[in-house]
N, CA and C atoms as an extended XYZ file, in Angstrom:
480
Properties=species:S:1:pos:R:3:atomname:S:1:resname:S:1:resid:I:1 pbc="F F F"
N       -12.681        4.578        1.235 N   UNK     1
C       -13.019        5.972        1.426 CA  UNK     1
C       -11.735        6.774        1.665 C   UNK     1
N       -11.641        7.913        1.042 N   UNK     2
C       -10.438        8.734        1.130 CA  UNK     2
C       -10.435        9.594        2.389 C   UNK     2
N        -9.241        9.811        2.909 N   UNK     3
C        -9.019       10.711        4.043 CA  UNK     3
C        -8.170       11.874        3.548 C   UNK     3
N        -8.295       13.007        4.203 N   UNK     4
C        -7.507       14.176        3.842 CA  UNK     4
C        -6.399       14.363        4.862 C   UNK     4
N        -5.187       14.565        4.368 N   UNK     5
C        -4.075       14.895        5.254 CA  UNK     5
C        -3.505       16.234        4.805 C   UNK     5
N        -2.887       16.938        5.738 N   UNK     6
C        -2.309       18.251        5.454 CA  UNK     6
C        -0.789       18.139        5.513 C   UNK     6
N        -0.127       18.741        4.535 N   UNK     7
C         1.319       18.720        4.452 CA  UNK     7
C         1.864       20.083        4.838 C   UNK     7
N         2.691       20.123        5.875 N   UNK     8
C         3.318       21.361        6.330 CA  UNK     8
C         4.770       21.350        5.893 C   UNK     8
N         5.445       22.391        5.750 N   UNK     9
C         5.012       23.774        5.905 CA  UNK     9
C         4.412       24.351        4.625 C   UNK     9
N         4.189       23.507        3.602 N   UNK    10
C         3.671       24.029        2.335 CA  UNK    10
C         2.168       24.293        2.369 C   UNK    10
N         1.530       23.932        3.493 N   UNK    11
C         0.105       24.223        3.698 CA  UNK    11
C        -0.749       23.684        2.550 C   UNK    11
N        -0.502       22.423        2.206 N   UNK    12
C        -1.223       21.771        1.112 CA  UNK    12
C        -1.994       20.583        1.670 C   UNK    12
N        -3.231       20.417        1.221 N   UNK    13
C        -4.022       19.261        1.619 CA  UNK    13
C        -4.058       18.278        0.459 C   UNK    13
N        -4.076       16.985        0.797 N   UNK    14
C        -4.125       15.942       -0.224 CA  UNK    14
C        -4.953       14.779        0.298 C   UNK    14
N        -5.485       14.008       -0.604 N   UNK    15
C        -6.296       12.852       -0.229 CA  UNK    15
C        -5.455       11.586       -0.279 C   UNK    15
N        -5.785       10.687        0.605 N   UNK    16
C        -5.149        9.373        0.633 CA  UNK    16
C        -6.243        8.363        0.982 C   UNK    16
N        -6.204        7.206        0.373 N   UNK    17
C        -7.195        6.177        0.653 CA  UNK    17
C        -7.039        5.688        2.095 C   UNK    17
N        -8.156        5.343        2.724 N   UNK    18
C        -8.110        4.775        4.071 CA  UNK    18
C        -7.230        3.529        4.040 C   UNK    18
N        -6.353        3.399        5.010 N   UNK    19
C        -5.390        2.310        5.153 CA  UNK    19
C        -4.248        2.358        4.139 C   UNK    19
N        -4.111        3.469        3.422 N   UNK    20
C        -2.933        3.669        2.576 CA  UNK    20
C        -1.895        4.400        3.409 C   UNK    20
N        -0.630        4.261        3.046 N   UNK    21
C         0.405        4.930        3.832 CA  UNK    21
C         0.579        6.383        3.397 C   UNK    21
N         1.179        7.159        4.286 N   UNK    22
C         1.410        8.578        4.021 CA  UNK    22
C         2.382        8.757        2.856 C   UNK    22
N         3.290        7.825        2.695 N   UNK    23
C         4.260        7.908        1.602 CA  UNK    23
C         3.566        8.055        0.251 C   UNK    23
N         2.479        7.334        0.044 N   UNK    24
C         1.773        7.416       -1.238 CA  UNK    24
C         1.282        8.838       -1.502 C   UNK    24
N         0.827        9.531       -0.468 N   UNK    25
C         0.367       10.919       -0.631 CA  UNK    25
C         1.536       11.852       -0.916 C   UNK    25
N         2.660       11.631       -0.271 N   UNK    26
C         3.834       12.475       -0.494 CA  UNK    26
C         4.360       12.306       -1.923 C   UNK    26
N         4.414       11.063       -2.387 N   UNK    27
C         4.894       10.803       -3.740 CA  UNK    27
C         3.919       11.353       -4.786 C   UNK    27
N         2.621       11.231       -4.521 N   UNK    28
C         1.602       11.739       -5.455 CA  UNK    28
C         1.703       13.252       -5.612 C   UNK    28
N         2.210       13.928       -4.589 N   UNK    29
C         2.361       15.387       -4.635 CA  UNK    29
C         3.771       15.812       -5.044 C   UNK    29
N         4.548       14.839       -5.528 N   UNK    30
C         5.894       15.086       -6.039 CA  UNK    30
C         6.779       15.843       -5.051 C   UNK    30
N         6.685       15.456       -3.776 N   UNK    31
C         7.524       16.083       -2.757 CA  UNK    31
C         8.878       15.394       -2.717 C   UNK    31
N         9.860       16.100       -2.211 N   UNK    32
C        11.247       15.638       -2.194 CA  UNK    32
C        11.425       14.563       -1.127 C   UNK    32
N        10.997       13.355       -1.466 N   UNK    33
C        11.094       12.237       -0.528 CA  UNK    33
C        11.478       10.994       -1.318 C   UNK    33
N        12.311       10.156       -0.741 N   UNK    34
C        12.788        8.971       -1.437 CA  UNK    34
C        12.413        7.707       -0.670 C   UNK    34
N        11.758        6.782       -1.302 N   UNK    35
C        11.521        5.495       -0.639 CA  UNK    35
C        12.722        4.572       -0.888 C   UNK    35
N        13.864        4.920       -0.317 N   UNK    36
C        15.128        4.241       -0.604 CA  UNK    36
C        15.082        2.740       -0.340 C   UNK    36
N        14.383        2.329        0.709 N   UNK    37
C        14.338        0.902        1.048 CA  UNK    37
C        13.130        0.205        0.424 C   UNK    37
N        12.427        0.912       -0.440 N   UNK    38
C        11.267        0.310       -1.095 CA  UNK    38
C        10.039        0.245       -0.202 C   UNK    38
N         9.998        1.097        0.789 N   UNK    39
C         8.833        1.132        1.677 CA  UNK    39
C         8.808        0.032        2.722 C   UNK    39
N         9.962       -0.497        3.060 N   UNK    40
C        10.034       -1.586        4.050 CA  UNK    40
C        10.327       -1.107        5.466 C   UNK    40
N        10.428        0.217        5.654 N   UNK    41
C        10.654        0.746        6.998 CA  UNK    41
C        12.059        0.546        7.513 C   UNK    41
N        13.041        0.540        6.616 N   UNK    42
C        14.410        0.235        7.018 CA  UNK    42
C        15.384        1.386        6.810 C   UNK    42
N        14.869        2.571        6.449 N   UNK    43
C        15.774        3.706        6.242 CA  UNK    43
C        15.113        4.980        6.758 C   UNK    43
N        15.822        6.087        6.641 N   UNK    44
C        15.328        7.357        7.177 CA  UNK    44
C        14.738        8.270        6.108 C   UNK    44
N        14.744        7.849        4.848 N   UNK    45
C        14.400        8.770        3.771 CA  UNK    45
C        12.928        9.184        3.724 C   UNK    45
N        12.054        8.495        4.427 N   UNK    46
C        10.652        8.940        4.471 CA  UNK    46
C        10.245        9.348        5.894 C   UNK    46
N        11.238        9.665        6.710 N   UNK    47
C        10.979       10.121        8.081 CA  UNK    47
C        10.182       11.422        8.048 C   UNK    47
N         9.121       11.480        8.835 N   UNK    48
C         8.263       12.669        8.934 CA  UNK    48
C         7.946       12.943       10.397 C   UNK    48
N         7.448       14.151       10.650 N   UNK    49
C         6.933       14.508       11.963 CA  UNK    49
C         5.419       14.630       11.841 C   UNK    49
N         4.698       14.027       12.759 N   UNK    50
C         3.243       14.137       12.782 CA  UNK    50
C         2.902       15.282       13.727 C   UNK    50
N         2.441       16.382       13.158 N   UNK    51
C         2.121       17.578       13.939 CA  UNK    51
C         0.773       17.456       14.623 C   UNK    51
N        -0.157       16.736       14.008 N   UNK    52
C        -1.507       16.499       14.535 CA  UNK    52
C        -2.016       15.177       14.002 C   UNK    52
N        -2.876       14.530       14.760 N   UNK    53
C        -3.565       13.349       14.273 CA  UNK    53
C        -2.835       12.032       14.423 C   UNK    53
N        -1.918       11.931       15.375 N   UNK    54
C        -1.206       10.668       15.588 CA  UNK    54
C        -2.195        9.524       15.829 C   UNK    54
N        -3.312        9.841       16.497 N   UNK    55
C        -4.332        8.807       16.790 CA  UNK    55
C        -5.067        8.363       15.528 C   UNK    55
N        -4.915        9.088       14.419 N   UNK    56
C        -5.563        8.722       13.154 CA  UNK    56
C        -4.641        7.903       12.253 C   UNK    56
N        -3.543        7.432       12.838 N   UNK    57
C        -2.585        6.602       12.110 CA  UNK    57
C        -2.504        5.220       12.748 C   UNK    57
N        -2.076        4.244       11.977 N   UNK    58
C        -1.872        2.895       12.496 CA  UNK    58
C        -0.797        2.926       13.586 C   UNK    58
N        -0.806        1.936       14.490 N   UNK    59
C         0.237        1.886       15.524 CA  UNK    59
C         1.609        1.606       14.905 C   UNK    59
N         2.664        1.968       15.625 N   UNK    60
C         4.016        1.690       15.174 CA  UNK    60
C         4.280        0.187       15.189 C   UNK    60
N         4.906       -0.308       14.134 N   UNK    61
C         5.307       -1.714       14.105 CA  UNK    61
C         6.660       -1.843       14.806 C   UNK    61
N         7.065       -3.061       15.080 N   UNK    62
C         8.358       -3.306       15.714 CA  UNK    62
C         9.504       -2.798       14.827 C   UNK    62
N         9.393       -3.061       13.527 N   UNK    63
C        10.438       -2.621       12.591 CA  UNK    63
C        10.534       -1.103       12.571 C   UNK    63
N         9.379       -0.425       12.540 N   UNK    64
C         9.390        1.038       12.516 CA  UNK    64
C        10.011        1.589       13.798 C   UNK    64
N         9.684        1.008       14.931 N   UNK    65
C        10.269        1.460       16.203 CA  UNK    65
C        11.788        1.324       16.173 C   UNK    65
N        12.266        0.187       15.665 N   UNK    66
C        13.726       -0.039       15.602 CA  UNK    66
C        14.399        0.981       14.693 C   UNK    66
N        13.780        1.261       13.557 N   UNK    67
C        14.370        2.232       12.632 CA  UNK    67
C        14.377        3.620       13.246 C   UNK    67
N        13.280        4.011       13.874 N   UNK    68
C        13.203        5.337       14.492 CA  UNK    68
C        14.239        5.505       15.604 C   UNK    68
N        14.598        4.409       16.271 N   UNK    69
C        15.591        4.477       17.345 CA  UNK    69
C        16.962        4.921       16.838 C   UNK    69
N        17.280        4.669       15.567 N   UNK    70
C        18.601        5.038       15.054 CA  UNK    70
C        18.587        6.345       14.262 C   UNK    70
N        17.424        6.905       14.012 N   UNK    71
C        17.347        8.171       13.289 CA  UNK    71
C        17.680        9.299       14.261 C   UNK    71
N        18.744       10.016       13.960 N   UNK    72
C        19.245       11.025       14.897 CA  UNK    72
C        18.292       12.201       15.090 C   UNK    72
N        17.461       12.507       14.098 N   UNK    73
C        16.528       13.627       14.215 CA  UNK    73
C        15.144       13.192       14.705 C   UNK    73
N        14.997       11.926       15.089 N   UNK    74
C        13.693       11.424       15.528 CA  UNK    74
C        13.236       12.101       16.816 C   UNK    74
N        11.944       12.349       16.884 N   UNK    75
C        11.295       12.938       18.052 CA  UNK    75
C        10.108       12.050       18.426 C   UNK    75
N         9.465       12.308       19.558 N   UNK    76
C         8.316       11.476       19.935 CA  UNK    76
C         7.200       11.454       18.883 C   UNK    76
N         7.101       12.500       18.057 N   UNK    77
C         6.055       12.541       17.032 CA  UNK    77
C         6.559       12.081       15.660 C   UNK    77
N         7.694       11.383       15.627 N   UNK    78
C         8.257       10.894       14.370 CA  UNK    78
C         7.552        9.626       13.912 C   UNK    78
N         7.440        9.485       12.605 N   UNK    79
C         6.931        8.269       11.972 CA  UNK    79
C         7.676        8.089       10.656 C   UNK    79
N         7.587        6.890       10.108 N   UNK    80
C         8.072        6.622        8.762 CA  UNK    80
C         6.847        6.648        7.856 C   UNK    80
N         6.880        7.492        6.835 N   UNK    81
C         5.711        7.666        5.962 CA  UNK    81
C         5.310        6.357        5.277 C   UNK    81
N         6.276        5.479        5.053 N   UNK    82
C         5.963        4.207        4.396 CA  UNK    82
C         5.230        3.239        5.318 C   UNK    82
N         5.329        3.449        6.611 N   UNK    83
C         4.726        2.530        7.579 CA  UNK    83
C         3.460        3.073        8.232 C   UNK    83
N         3.269        4.373        8.202 N   UNK    84
C         2.124        5.010        8.870 CA  UNK    84
C         0.900        4.965        7.956 C   UNK    84
N        -0.060        4.128        8.303 N   UNK    85
C        -1.302        4.013        7.531 CA  UNK    85
C        -2.327        4.999        8.070 C   UNK    85
N        -3.003        5.683        7.171 N   UNK    86
C        -4.006        6.676        7.557 CA  UNK    86
C        -5.338        5.964        7.774 C   UNK    86
N        -5.840        6.031        9.015 N   UNK    87
C        -7.112        5.372        9.344 CA  UNK    87
C        -8.201        6.368        9.744 C   UNK    87
N        -7.844        7.639        9.895 N   UNK    88
C        -8.812        8.660       10.293 CA  UNK    88
C        -8.433       10.017        9.737 C   UNK    88
N        -9.234       11.009       10.072 N   UNK    89
C        -9.022       12.377        9.588 CA  UNK    89
C        -8.129       13.171       10.546 C   UNK    89
N        -7.682       14.331       10.080 N   UNK    90
C        -6.970       15.273       10.945 CA  UNK    90
C        -5.474       15.095       11.020 C   UNK    90
N        -4.885       14.363       10.072 N   UNK    91
C        -3.446       14.133       10.094 CA  UNK    91
C        -2.733       15.316        9.441 C   UNK    91
N        -1.762       15.868       10.155 N   UNK    92
C        -0.919       16.950        9.647 CA  UNK    92
C         0.525       16.488        9.794 C   UNK    92
N         1.257       16.473        8.678 N   UNK    93
C         2.640       15.997        8.713 CA  UNK    93
C         3.598       17.066        8.204 C   UNK    93
N         4.846       16.969        8.682 N   UNK    94
C         5.910       17.859        8.251 CA  UNK    94
C         7.145       17.014        7.992 C   UNK    94
N         7.853       17.312        6.912 N   UNK    95
C         9.077       16.591        6.606 CA  UNK    95
C        10.264       17.327        7.207 C   UNK    95
N        11.256       16.591        7.729 N   UNK    96
C        12.463       17.247        8.247 CA  UNK    96
C        13.149       18.019        7.126 C   UNK    96
N        13.800       19.119        7.483 N   UNK    97
C        14.516       19.873        6.452 CA  UNK    97
C        15.821       19.166        6.132 C   UNK    97
N        16.238       19.297        4.900 N   UNK    98
C        17.493       18.682        4.470 CA  UNK    98
C        17.283       17.851        3.226 C   UNK    98
N        18.399       17.400        2.664 N   UNK    99
C        18.393       16.560        1.477 CA  UNK    99
C        19.186       15.308        1.798 C   UNK    99
N        18.619       14.145        1.483 N   UNK   100
C        19.361       12.902        1.704 CA  UNK   100
C        20.428       12.776        0.628 C   UNK   100
N        21.611       12.333        1.045 N   UNK   101
C        22.763       12.276        0.159 CA  UNK   101
C        22.455       11.455       -1.100 C   UNK   101
N        21.648       10.413       -0.989 N   UNK   102
C        21.363        9.570       -2.137 CA  UNK   102
C        20.411       10.227       -3.129 C   UNK   102
N        19.891       11.411       -2.814 N   UNK   103
C        19.019       12.155       -3.729 CA  UNK   103
C        19.821       13.089       -4.627 C   UNK   103
N        21.109       13.188       -4.378 N   UNK   104
C        21.954       14.104       -5.142 CA  UNK   104
C        22.487       13.361       -6.360 C   UNK   104
N        22.144       13.862       -7.536 N   UNK   105
C        22.529       13.184       -8.778 CA  UNK   105
C        24.026       13.240       -9.040 C   UNK   105
N        24.641       14.403       -8.881 N   UNK   106
C        26.050       14.578       -9.196 CA  UNK   106
C        26.776       15.134       -7.972 C   UNK   106
N        27.215       14.238       -7.115 N   UNK   107
C        27.878       14.639       -5.878 CA  UNK   107
C        29.153       15.426       -6.173 C   UNK   107
N        29.917       15.027       -7.190 N   UNK   108
C        31.170       15.706       -7.542 CA  UNK   108
C        30.948       17.188       -7.837 C   UNK   108
N        29.788       17.531       -8.382 N   UNK   109
C        29.511       18.928       -8.751 CA  UNK   109
C        29.390       19.836       -7.525 C   UNK   109
N        29.302       19.253       -6.337 N   UNK   110
C        29.152       20.043       -5.118 CA  UNK   110
C        30.475       20.574       -4.569 C   UNK   110
N        31.593       20.032       -5.050 N   UNK   111
C        32.899       20.445       -4.531 CA  UNK   111
C        33.072       21.954       -4.698 C   UNK   111
N        33.467       22.608       -3.598 N   UNK   112
C        33.725       24.041       -3.614 CA  UNK   112
C        32.471       24.901       -3.455 C   UNK   112
N        31.309       24.270       -3.331 N   UNK   113
C        30.060       25.013       -3.137 CA  UNK   113
C        29.617       24.882       -1.686 C   UNK   113
N        28.730       25.734       -1.297 N   UNK   114
C        28.145       25.649        0.043 CA  UNK   114
C        26.864       24.834       -0.031 C   UNK   114
N        26.637       24.006        0.972 N   UNK   115
C        25.416       23.198        1.013 CA  UNK   115
C        24.207       24.118        1.180 C   UNK   115
N        23.226       23.988        0.291 N   UNK   116
C        22.022       24.811        0.370 CA  UNK   116
C        21.132       24.371        1.533 C   UNK   116
N        21.120       23.071        1.802 N   UNK   117
C        20.365       22.489        2.909 CA  UNK   117
C        21.294       21.510        3.614 C   UNK   117
N        20.901       21.074        4.803 N   UNK   118
C        21.641       19.992        5.450 CA  UNK   118
C        21.631       18.789        4.504 C   UNK   118
N        22.756       18.086        4.417 N   UNK   119
C        22.813       16.841        3.652 CA  UNK   119
C        22.781       15.719        4.672 C   UNK   119
N        21.799       14.822        4.537 N   UNK   120
C        21.496       13.823        5.551 CA  UNK   120
C        21.879       12.412        5.129 C   UNK   120
N        22.204       11.584        6.123 N   UNK   121
C        22.493       10.167        5.906 CA  UNK   121
C        21.166        9.441        5.672 C   UNK   121
N        21.074        8.584        4.643 N   UNK   122
C        19.797        7.951        4.322 CA  UNK   122
C        19.319        6.879        5.299 C   UNK   122
N        20.199        6.318        6.115 N   UNK   123
C        19.764        5.292        7.054 CA  UNK   123
C        19.423        5.828        8.433 C   UNK   123
N        20.177        6.834        8.888 N   UNK   124
C        19.931        7.308       10.257 CA  UNK   124
C        19.575        8.791       10.342 C   UNK   124
N        19.514        9.481        9.211 N   UNK   125
C        19.124       10.884        9.207 CA  UNK   125
C        20.159       11.841        9.771 C   UNK   125
N        21.338       11.339       10.105 N   UNK   126
C        22.399       12.179       10.668 CA  UNK   126
C        22.818       13.238        9.653 C   UNK   126
N        23.085       14.442       10.137 N   UNK   127
C        23.544       15.522        9.268 CA  UNK   127
C        25.003       15.247        8.905 C   UNK   127
N        25.239       15.029        7.605 N   UNK   128
C        26.597       14.780        7.123 CA  UNK   128
C        27.311       16.088        6.797 C   UNK   128
N        26.563       17.029        6.216 N   UNK   129
C        27.100       18.356        5.907 CA  UNK   129
C        26.027       19.369        6.282 C   UNK   129
N        26.379       20.326        7.134 N   UNK   130
C        25.415       21.342        7.561 CA  UNK   130
C        25.181       22.368        6.459 C   UNK   130
N        23.953       22.893        6.418 N   UNK   131
C        23.611       23.951        5.466 CA  UNK   131
C        24.575       25.114        5.644 C   UNK   131
N        25.043       25.671        4.534 N   UNK   132
C        25.953       26.813        4.576 CA  UNK   132
C        27.424       26.442        4.622 C   UNK   132
N        27.750       25.183        4.914 N   UNK   133
C        29.158       24.763        4.998 CA  UNK   133
C        29.722       24.523        3.603 C   UNK   133
N        31.000       24.840        3.440 N   UNK   134
C        31.704       24.602        2.192 CA  UNK   134
C        31.930       23.098        2.039 C   UNK   134
N        31.638       22.584        0.864 N   UNK   135
C        31.781       21.149        0.615 CA  UNK   135
C        33.151       20.900       -0.001 C   UNK   135
N        33.970       20.094        0.692 N   UNK   136
C        35.335       19.799        0.260 CA  UNK   136
C        35.405       18.432       -0.407 C   UNK   136
N        36.538       18.162       -1.066 N   UNK   137
C        36.723       16.860       -1.718 CA  UNK   137
C        36.638       15.714       -0.701 C   UNK   137
N        37.193       15.906        0.503 N   UNK   138
C        37.132       14.833        1.508 CA  UNK   138
C        35.689       14.569        1.934 C   UNK   138
N        34.874       15.627        1.987 N   UNK   139
C        33.450       15.431        2.300 CA  UNK   139
C        32.773       14.635        1.194 C   UNK   139
N        33.124       14.920       -0.053 N   UNK   140
C        32.530       14.215       -1.198 CA  UNK   140
C        32.860       12.728       -1.111 C   UNK   140
N        34.115       12.410       -0.777 N   UNK   141
C        34.510       11.007       -0.628 CA  UNK   141
C        33.669       10.331        0.448 C   UNK   141
N        33.476       11.019        1.567 N   UNK   142
C        32.654       10.469        2.651 CA  UNK   142
C        31.204       10.275        2.176 C   UNK   142
N        30.661       11.237        1.438 N   UNK   143
C        29.289       11.132        0.943 CA  UNK   143
C        29.152        9.966       -0.031 C   UNK   143
N        30.139        9.809       -0.924 N   UNK   144
C        30.092        8.705       -1.881 CA  UNK   144
C        30.200        7.366       -1.160 C   UNK   144
N        31.059        7.279       -0.151 N   UNK   145
C        31.186        6.054        0.639 CA  UNK   145
C        29.868        5.734        1.348 C   UNK   145
N        29.195        6.763        1.842 N   UNK   146
C        27.912        6.576        2.507 CA  UNK   146
C        26.879        6.016        1.534 C   UNK   146
N        26.841        6.563        0.318 N   UNK   147
C        25.903        6.076       -0.702 CA  UNK   147
C        26.173        4.608       -1.025 C   UNK   147
N        27.456        4.266       -1.206 N   UNK   148
C        27.824        2.892       -1.543 CA  UNK   148
C        27.454        1.939       -0.404 C   UNK   148
N        27.768        2.316        0.825 N   UNK   149
C        27.455        1.466        1.980 CA  UNK   149
C        25.947        1.291        2.140 C   UNK   149
N        25.186        2.351        1.895 N   UNK   150
C        23.732        2.275        2.005 CA  UNK   150
C        23.171        1.324        0.958 C   UNK   150
N        23.644        1.450       -0.269 N   UNK   151
C        23.172        0.566       -1.343 CA  UNK   151
C        23.470       -0.891       -1.016 C   UNK   151
N        24.676       -1.178       -0.507 N   UNK   152
C        25.045       -2.554       -0.147 CA  UNK   152
C        24.144       -3.079        0.971 C   UNK   152
N        23.926       -2.257        2.005 N   UNK   153
C        23.087       -2.673        3.133 CA  UNK   153
C        21.674       -2.991        2.656 C   UNK   153
N        21.097       -2.101        1.875 N   UNK   154
C        19.722       -2.311        1.414 CA  UNK   154
C        19.615       -3.492        0.476 C   UNK   154
N        20.652       -3.743       -0.336 N   UNK   155
C        20.652       -4.903       -1.237 CA  UNK   155
C        20.680       -6.205       -0.426 C   UNK   155
N        21.413       -6.217        0.687 N   UNK   156
C        21.502       -7.404        1.529 CA  UNK   156
C        20.195       -7.697        2.260 C   UNK   156
N        19.399       -6.650        2.493 N   UNK   157
C        18.182       -6.848        3.267 CA  UNK   157
C        16.962       -7.120        2.400 C   UNK   157
N        17.135       -7.069        1.064 N   UNK   158
C        16.004       -7.339        0.179 CA  UNK   158
C        15.587       -8.789        0.353 C   UNK   158
N        14.301       -8.991        0.429 N   UNK   159
C        13.782      -10.343        0.589 CA  UNK   159
C        13.750      -11.021       -0.778 C   UNK   159
N        14.155      -12.316       -0.851 N   UNK   160
C        14.200      -13.014       -2.143 CA  UNK   160
C        12.823      -13.227       -2.729 C   UNK   160
């Protein structure tokens, strides 16, 4: 049986199957979210805030708790969309503002431009470049290094 969840701030409602994760609803609505770790609860790219209905979600797993502990923007109402299973009605979620660095196709093209949104680290959600700041070549090098390190970390944690 399907449950309805509400996506803020776009004020859109969507259906998700009972016991399906919130990530599936976000991806079905083509929202700017990346399942960088493949939905294993090991990165920050599907971090969301639950505005209402926390009791209508599955409990936090040990892995999700550990990941949330390192996400710099995490709050008491934070969850990972890949780990939060919808078991009841009344869930309202909001995605943190910003763009994860690994979602940027051409990082080099950003040199000399101002960041339109905060650029975030994919593992811990830390703001790497604040919105409105001029992006320099040294920042680009740091962003590229972050992407490479993230890819290596996630490749090492893949289960055989």
